[in-house]
C-alpha positions in Angstrom: 103.3 217.1 108.8 106.5 215.6 107.2 107.8 214.1 109.8 104.1 212.4 110.5 104.4 211.5 107.2 108.0 209.5 107.5 106.2 208.2 110.4 103.3 206.3 108.8 105.6 205.6 105.4 108.0 203.7 108.0 105.5 202.1 109.8 103.9 200.9 106.6 106.8 199.5 105.5 107.3 197.6 108.5 103.9 196.2 107.7 104.8 195.1 104.4 107.8 193.6 105.5 106.2 191.7 108.3 103.5 190.6 105.9 105.8 189.4 103.3 107.8 187.4 106.1 104.3 186.0 107.9 103.5 184.8 103.7 106.7 183.4 102.9 106.9 181.5 106.0 103.7 180.3 106.6 102.4 176.6 106.1 99.9 175.9 102.8 98.1 173.1 104.4 96.5 170.4 101.7 93.7 168.0 103.0 93.0 165.3 100.9 89.7 163.2 101.9 88.3 160.2 99.9 85.3 158.7 100.6 84.2 155.7 99.2 80.6 153.7 99.8 80.2 151.1 97.4 80.7 152.2 93.9 80.3 156.0 95.4 83.5 157.5 95.4 83.9 161.1 96.2 87.4 163.0 96.3 87.9 166.4 98.0 90.7 169.0 98.3 90.7 171.7 101.1 93.0 174.6 100.8 93.8 176.5 104.4 96.2 178.9 104.4 97.3 182.0 106.8 95.2 180.4 110.1 92.3 179.3 107.7 91.8 182.7 106.9 91.6 181.5 103.2 89.9 178.3 102.9 89.3 176.4 99.9 87.2 173.3 99.1 87.2 171.9 95.7 85.5 168.4 95.0 87.6 166.8 92.6 85.9 163.6 92.0 82.9 163.2 90.5 82.2 166.7 89.8 85.2 167.3 87.7 84.5 163.6 86.1 83.2 165.4 82.5 86.3 168.2 82.3 88.7 165.4 82.9 86.8 163.3 80.3 86.7 166.0 78.0 90.4 166.9 78.2 91.6 162.8 78.0 92.5 163.3 74.6 94.5 166.5 74.8 96.2 165.4 77.7 97.5 162.7 75.9 98.6 164.3 73.1 100.6 166.5 75.6 102.1 163.7 76.9 103.1 162.2 73.9 104.8 165.3 72.8 106.5 165.7 75.9 107.7 161.9 75.7 109.2 162.6 72.1 111.1 165.7 74.1 111.9 163.8 77.0 112.3 160.1 77.6 113.1 158.4 80.9 116.9 157.3 79.5 117.4 161.6 79.6 117.0 161.6 83.4 120.1 160.9 85.3 120.9 159.4 88.8 121.7 163.1 90.3 118.6 164.3 88.6 116.6 161.8 90.6 118.6 162.1 93.7 117.7 166.1 93.5 114.2 165.2 92.6 114.0 163.1 95.8 115.4 165.5 97.9 113.1 168.2 96.9 110.3 165.5 97.9 111.7 165.5 101.4 110.5 168.9 101.4 106.6 168.2 101.2 105.9 167.3 104.9 102.9 164.9 105.5 101.5 165.8 108.9 99.0 163.4 109.1 97.7 160.1 107.6 94.3 158.8 108.5 92.7 155.9 106.7 89.3 153.7 108.0 89.0 151.2 105.6 86.0 148.7 105.7 85.3 146.0 103.4 83.5 142.7 103.0 83.0 139.8 100.6 81.6 136.2 101.1 84.6 134.9 99.2 86.9 133.9 102.3 90.3 133.9 100.2 89.9 136.8 98.3 88.7 139.0 101.6 91.9 137.7 102.9 94.0 138.7 100.4 92.9 142.2 100.5 93.2 142.5 104.0 97.2 141.5 103.7 97.7 143.4 100.9 96.2 146.4 102.6 97.9 145.7 105.5 101.3 145.4 103.6 100.6 149.0 102.3 100.1 150.0 105.9 103.4 148.9 106.8 105.2 150.3 104.3 103.5 153.5 104.5 104.5 153.7 108.3 108.2 153.0 107.2 108.1 155.6 104.6 106.1 158.4 105.8 107.4 160.4 108.7 104.0 162.0 109.5 103.1 163.3 112.5 99.5 161.9 113.1 99.0 158.2 111.7 95.6 156.4 111.8 95.4 152.9 110.1 92.6 150.7 110.0 91.1 148.0 108.3 88.0 146.1 109.0 87.3 143.1 106.8 83.6 141.5 106.9 83.6 137.8 105.4 79.8 138.0 105.7 78.4 140.7 103.3 79.5 142.4 100.3 80.2 146.0 100.4 83.1 149.0 100.8 83.3 152.0 103.3 86.2 153.9 103.8 87.4 157.3 104.8 90.7 158.3 103.8 92.4 161.5 104.9 95.9 163.0 104.1 97.1 166.2 105.4 100.2 168.1 103.8 101.5 170.7 105.2 104.2 173.0 102.4 105.4 176.6 102.8 105.4 178.9 100.4 109.2 179.1 100.2 109.5 175.3 99.8 107.1 175.7 96.7 109.0 178.3 95.2 112.5 176.2 95.7 110.8 173.2 94.4 109.5 174.7 91.3 112.7 176.4 90.4 114.6 173.6 90.9 112.4 171.6 88.8 112.5 173.9 85.8 116.2 174.1 86.6 116.6 170.0 85.7 114.3 170.3 82.9 116.2 173.2 81.1 119.3 171.0 81.6 117.7 168.0 80.5 116.3 169.7 77.2 120.0 171.5 76.8 121.7 167.8 77.2 119.4 166.1 74.7 119.8 169.1 72.5 123.4 168.5 72.4 123.6 165.0 72.5 121.5 165.4 69.5 123.6 167.5 67.7 126.5 165.3 68.4 124.6 162.5 66.7 124.3 164.3 63.8 127.7 165.9 63.1 129.2 162.1 64.4 131.1 160.7 61.3 133.6 158.0 61.0 136.6 159.4 59.9 138.9 155.9 60.5 140.7 155.8 57.4 140.6 152.1 55.6 143.5 152.2 53.0 143.7 154.5 50.1 140.2 156.6 50.5 140.7 158.3 47.0 
């Protein structure tokens, strides 16, 4: 019985270690979809993980509109408090480079955009068409997505908006942990530098002599 118990414990240990490795190395899939039908806007988030064993669908807008409005004032107060503690001037170039390198860990797997719109004002419609194509061009140059589908269909005879946009992001759990830890370190560093700088300003005095100071 003792050897059987040891065998069972070893099997359970192997399964736990294997499960932990799969959990860390598996990709978390975040699929954002935006559907626009004239004045109606729908934004959804689909979270998939472990071969879709975990599949969570969240209606971001308009379901959360009331909650967003409820916490709007609270959010503004938090942002004001954060701005008091950390300003843009406190962020150094090396921190920006680190943040940019961290963002490279976020892999955009698919970008799908099918925008249809119309307006009887020819100049306005042409401008919007050019503007969207400019965004598409920059998106192609900046994005390393494996799948990209970009389409825009202007209409000069009627007024309407009908658009479908999907952004599929793949992010590994280990990358999420690395990003969170790195951002926390940068935040702590900025706070420490600001605190030390503040103390330096307080303790700084003009010690230069101008003749007899007695």
